VMD Tcl script that builds the backbone (N, CA, C; Angstrom):
set m [mol new atoms 219]
animate dup $m
set s [atomselect $m all]
$s set {name element resname resid chain x y z} {
  {N N UNK 1 A -23.513 19.075 -161.166}
  {CA C UNK 1 A -22.001 18.928 -161.023}
  {C C UNK 1 A -22.352 17.859 -160.111}
  {N N UNK 2 A -21.173 17.771 -159.070}
  {CA C UNK 2 A -20.875 17.167 -158.839}
  {C C UNK 2 A -20.904 17.470 -156.807}
  {N N UNK 3 A -21.845 16.979 -155.904}
  {CA C UNK 3 A -21.401 18.099 -154.829}
  {C C UNK 3 A -20.447 17.914 -154.002}
  {N N UNK 4 A -19.450 16.545 -154.147}
  {CA C UNK 4 A -17.985 16.733 -154.299}
  {C C UNK 4 A -17.069 17.800 -154.273}
  {N N UNK 5 A -17.373 17.787 -155.197}
  {CA C UNK 5 A -16.167 19.185 -156.742}
  {C C UNK 5 A -16.869 20.859 -155.768}
  {N N UNK 6 A -18.162 20.691 -155.320}
  {CA C UNK 6 A -19.149 22.051 -154.928}
  {C C UNK 6 A -18.402 21.959 -153.482}
  {N N UNK 7 A -18.221 21.272 -152.552}
  {CA C UNK 7 A -17.742 20.849 -150.508}
  {C C UNK 7 A -16.334 21.303 -151.560}
  {N N UNK 8 A -15.383 20.834 -151.589}
  {CA C UNK 8 A -13.875 20.840 -152.320}
  {C C UNK 8 A -13.941 22.435 -152.706}
  {N N UNK 9 A -14.530 23.123 -153.817}
  {CA C UNK 9 A -14.558 24.452 -154.012}
  {C C UNK 9 A -14.437 25.219 -152.683}
  {N N UNK 10 A -15.825 24.747 -151.697}
  {CA C UNK 10 A -16.089 25.715 -150.498}
  {C C UNK 10 A -14.783 25.658 -149.542}
  {N N UNK 11 A -14.670 24.670 -149.334}
  {CA C UNK 11 A -13.725 24.301 -147.915}
  {C C UNK 11 A -11.848 25.117 -148.876}
  {N N UNK 12 A -11.891 25.172 -150.495}
  {CA C UNK 12 A -11.004 25.703 -151.155}
  {C C UNK 12 A -10.467 27.061 -150.854}
  {N N UNK 13 A -11.897 27.634 -151.457}
  {CA C UNK 13 A -12.762 28.802 -150.851}
  {C C UNK 13 A -12.270 29.816 -149.542}
  {N N UNK 14 A -12.620 28.819 -148.598}
  {CA C UNK 14 A -13.099 29.433 -146.515}
  {C C UNK 14 A -11.340 29.031 -145.978}
  {N N UNK 15 A -10.458 27.450 -146.121}
  {CA C UNK 15 A -9.386 27.493 -145.877}
  {C C UNK 15 A -8.383 27.764 -146.580}
  {N N UNK 16 A -8.529 27.859 -147.945}
  {CA C UNK 16 A -7.217 28.260 -148.791}
  {C C UNK 16 A -6.024 27.610 -148.562}
  {N N UNK 17 A -4.842 28.341 -148.182}
  {CA C UNK 17 A -3.425 27.491 -148.475}
  {C C UNK 17 A -2.918 27.477 -146.605}
  {N N UNK 18 A -3.651 27.584 -145.667}
  {CA C UNK 18 A -3.587 27.794 -144.612}
  {C C UNK 18 A -5.317 27.927 -143.302}
  {N N UNK 19 A -4.564 26.501 -143.374}
  {CA C UNK 19 A -5.649 26.046 -142.207}
  {C C UNK 19 A -5.628 26.941 -140.790}
  {N N UNK 20 A -4.297 27.407 -140.600}
  {CA C UNK 20 A -3.991 27.946 -139.273}
  {C C UNK 20 A -5.108 29.245 -139.602}
  {N N UNK 21 A -5.382 29.605 -140.004}
  {CA C UNK 21 A -5.818 30.857 -140.182}
  {C C UNK 21 A -7.594 30.951 -141.053}
  {N N UNK 22 A -7.413 30.325 -141.588}
  {CA C UNK 22 A -9.003 29.925 -141.679}
  {C C UNK 22 A -9.356 28.891 -139.626}
  {N N UNK 23 A -8.519 28.814 -138.981}
  {CA C UNK 23 A -8.996 28.457 -137.089}
  {C C UNK 23 A -8.698 29.680 -136.445}
  {N N UNK 24 A -7.563 30.646 -136.900}
  {CA C UNK 24 A -7.678 31.677 -136.628}
  {C C UNK 24 A -8.944 33.218 -136.422}
  {N N UNK 25 A -9.442 32.643 -137.762}
  {CA C UNK 25 A -10.332 34.059 -137.593}
  {C C UNK 25 A -12.095 33.364 -137.831}
  {N N UNK 26 A -11.909 31.678 -136.882}
  {CA C UNK 26 A -13.106 31.286 -136.461}
  {C C UNK 26 A -12.692 31.385 -134.849}
  {N N UNK 27 A -11.856 31.910 -134.118}
  {CA C UNK 27 A -11.349 32.045 -133.035}
  {C C UNK 27 A -11.955 33.324 -132.359}
  {N N UNK 28 A -10.982 34.568 -133.513}
  {CA C UNK 28 A -11.484 35.599 -133.751}
  {C C UNK 28 A -12.811 35.748 -133.092}
  {N N UNK 29 A -13.442 34.770 -134.228}
  {CA C UNK 29 A -15.242 35.308 -134.438}
  {C C UNK 29 A -16.069 34.784 -133.269}
  {N N UNK 30 A -15.684 33.551 -132.419}
  {CA C UNK 30 A -15.885 33.951 -131.356}
  {C C UNK 30 A -15.854 34.212 -130.314}
  {N N UNK 31 A -14.373 34.767 -129.938}
  {CA C UNK 31 A -13.843 35.259 -129.264}
  {C C UNK 31 A -14.643 37.001 -128.828}
  {N N UNK 32 A -15.233 37.255 -130.471}
  {CA C UNK 32 A -15.091 38.298 -129.928}
  {C C UNK 32 A -17.236 37.901 -129.842}
  {N N UNK 33 A -17.788 37.996 -130.244}
  {CA C UNK 33 A -19.061 36.611 -129.323}
  {C C UNK 33 A -18.373 37.511 -128.102}
  {N N UNK 34 A -18.249 36.031 -127.738}
  {CA C UNK 34 A -17.746 36.044 -125.774}
  {C C UNK 34 A -17.584 37.751 -125.111}
  {N N UNK 35 A -16.989 38.466 -126.066}
  {CA C UNK 35 A -16.686 39.046 -125.027}
  {C C UNK 35 A -18.158 40.088 -125.640}
  {N N UNK 36 A -18.567 40.862 -126.304}
  {CA C UNK 36 A -19.657 40.946 -126.487}
  {C C UNK 36 A -20.914 40.524 -125.716}
  {N N UNK 37 A -20.557 38.911 -125.309}
  {CA C UNK 37 A -21.964 38.689 -124.815}
  {C C UNK 37 A -21.533 39.217 -123.019}
  {N N UNK 38 A -20.465 40.213 -122.521}
  {CA C UNK 38 A -20.461 40.449 -121.225}
  {C C UNK 38 A -19.944 41.889 -120.949}
  {N N UNK 39 A -20.842 41.592 -122.114}
  {CA C UNK 39 A -20.794 43.687 -122.285}
  {C C UNK 39 A -20.122 44.854 -122.717}
  {N N UNK 40 A -18.604 43.869 -122.981}
  {CA C UNK 40 A -17.093 44.808 -123.035}
  {C C UNK 40 A -17.669 45.207 -125.150}
  {N N UNK 41 A -16.873 46.211 -124.742}
  {CA C UNK 41 A -15.741 46.301 -126.438}
  {C C UNK 41 A -14.776 45.861 -126.834}
  {N N UNK 42 A -15.370 44.941 -128.392}
  {CA C UNK 42 A -14.916 44.340 -128.542}
  {C C UNK 42 A -13.654 44.371 -130.397}
  {N N UNK 43 A -13.943 46.230 -130.110}
  {CA C UNK 43 A -13.494 46.144 -131.542}
  {C C UNK 43 A -12.579 45.788 -131.942}
  {N N UNK 44 A -11.460 44.950 -131.334}
  {CA C UNK 44 A -10.102 45.667 -131.424}
  {C C UNK 44 A -9.610 44.266 -130.801}
  {N N UNK 45 A -10.474 43.294 -130.729}
  {CA C UNK 45 A -10.623 42.370 -130.965}
  {C C UNK 45 A -9.680 41.190 -132.307}
  {N N UNK 46 A -10.432 41.283 -132.726}
  {CA C UNK 46 A -10.779 40.863 -133.714}
  {C C UNK 46 A -9.208 41.567 -135.083}
  {N N UNK 47 A -9.155 42.827 -135.272}
  {CA C UNK 47 A -7.646 42.747 -135.658}
  {C C UNK 47 A -5.756 43.091 -134.655}
  {N N UNK 48 A -6.976 42.607 -133.288}
  {CA C UNK 48 A -5.620 41.843 -132.569}
  {C C UNK 48 A -4.913 40.340 -133.138}
  {N N UNK 49 A -5.897 39.921 -133.449}
  {CA C UNK 49 A -6.097 38.516 -133.659}
  {C C UNK 49 A -5.678 37.963 -134.468}
  {N N UNK 50 A -5.817 38.360 -135.501}
  {CA C UNK 50 A -5.402 38.785 -137.213}
  {C C UNK 50 A -3.759 39.266 -137.233}
  {N N UNK 51 A -3.395 40.376 -136.813}
  {CA C UNK 51 A -2.300 40.957 -136.181}
  {C C UNK 51 A -1.678 39.442 -135.499}
  {N N UNK 52 A -1.709 38.761 -134.143}
  {CA C UNK 52 A -1.080 37.869 -133.984}
  {C C UNK 52 A -1.013 36.638 -135.331}
  {N N UNK 53 A -2.275 36.189 -135.454}
  {CA C UNK 53 A -2.128 35.191 -137.006}
  {C C UNK 53 A -1.598 35.295 -138.242}
  {N N UNK 54 A -1.196 36.180 -138.154}
  {CA C UNK 54 A -0.205 36.674 -139.600}
  {C C UNK 54 A 1.452 36.219 -138.882}
  {N N UNK 55 A 0.706 36.418 -137.750}
  {CA C UNK 55 A 3.117 36.778 -136.998}
  {C C UNK 55 A 3.586 35.074 -137.390}
  {N N UNK 56 A 1.522 34.221 -136.835}
  {CA C UNK 56 A 2.104 32.314 -136.460}
  {C C UNK 56 A 1.970 31.693 -137.750}
  {N N UNK 57 A 1.512 32.055 -138.621}
  {CA C UNK 57 A 1.605 31.588 -140.172}
  {C C UNK 57 A 2.393 32.172 -140.867}
  {N N UNK 58 A 3.582 33.065 -140.413}
  {CA C UNK 58 A 4.822 34.511 -140.808}
  {C C UNK 58 A 5.698 33.227 -140.730}
  {N N UNK 59 A 6.189 32.656 -139.240}
  {CA C UNK 59 A 7.335 31.957 -138.591}
  {C C UNK 59 A 7.363 30.780 -139.060}
  {N N UNK 60 A 6.492 30.220 -138.802}
  {CA C UNK 60 A 6.523 29.203 -140.313}
  {C C UNK 60 A 6.322 29.092 -141.166}
  {N N UNK 61 A 6.862 30.102 -141.959}
  {CA C UNK 61 A 7.317 30.252 -143.918}
  {C C UNK 61 A 8.799 31.366 -143.478}
  {N N UNK 62 A 8.960 30.809 -142.507}
  {CA C UNK 62 A 10.871 31.985 -142.696}
  {C C UNK 62 A 11.879 31.394 -142.572}
  {N N UNK 63 A 12.184 30.939 -143.127}
  {CA C UNK 63 A 14.263 30.176 -143.155}
  {C C UNK 63 A 14.391 30.182 -142.183}
  {N N UNK 64 A 15.292 29.086 -141.761}
  {CA C UNK 64 A 15.738 29.675 -140.651}
  {C C UNK 64 A 17.766 30.218 -140.534}
  {N N UNK 65 A 17.841 30.484 -139.289}
  {CA C UNK 65 A 19.156 31.149 -140.098}
  {C C UNK 65 A 20.501 29.987 -140.238}
  {N N UNK 66 A 20.307 28.815 -140.127}
  {CA C UNK 66 A 21.067 27.545 -140.276}
  {C C UNK 66 A 21.017 27.154 -141.683}
  {N N UNK 67 A 19.678 26.726 -142.119}
  {CA C UNK 67 A 19.841 26.702 -143.358}
  {C C UNK 67 A 20.043 28.124 -144.576}
  {N N UNK 68 A 19.897 28.884 -144.512}
  {CA C UNK 68 A 20.178 30.382 -145.214}
  {C C UNK 68 A 21.718 29.471 -145.016}
  {N N UNK 69 A 22.589 29.405 -144.815}
  {CA C UNK 69 A 24.303 29.863 -144.335}
  {C C UNK 69 A 24.219 28.580 -145.459}
  {N N UNK 70 A 23.393 27.586 -145.652}
  {CA C UNK 70 A 24.310 26.091 -145.887}
  {C C UNK 70 A 24.035 26.334 -147.961}
  {N N UNK 71 A 22.513 27.109 -148.022}
  {CA C UNK 71 A 22.078 27.286 -149.196}
  {C C UNK 71 A 23.420 28.844 -149.536}
  {N N UNK 72 A 24.047 29.063 -149.128}
  {CA C UNK 72 A 24.955 30.517 -149.507}
  {C C UNK 72 A 26.763 29.926 -149.328}
  {N N UNK 73 A 26.797 28.710 -148.925}
  {CA C UNK 73 A 27.454 28.615 -148.860}
  {C C UNK 73 A 28.452 27.670 -150.518}
}
mol reanalyze $m
mol bondsrecalc $m
mol representation Tube
mol addrep $m
């Protein structure tokens, strides 16, 4: 197999369609490590980042009110 095809498959699996969500996952892992390094409980951090990143991702996919009114006319 071609090494380039393998790397492309890994990239597609990890990043997928939305690189922002992959970045949010890395941020969540990093923040969890930092919080744990301070000896604090970090069980809440990953779900909080997941919800925030989902909202961030969906905000870009939501059509604006002006474009919705133009298509209905």
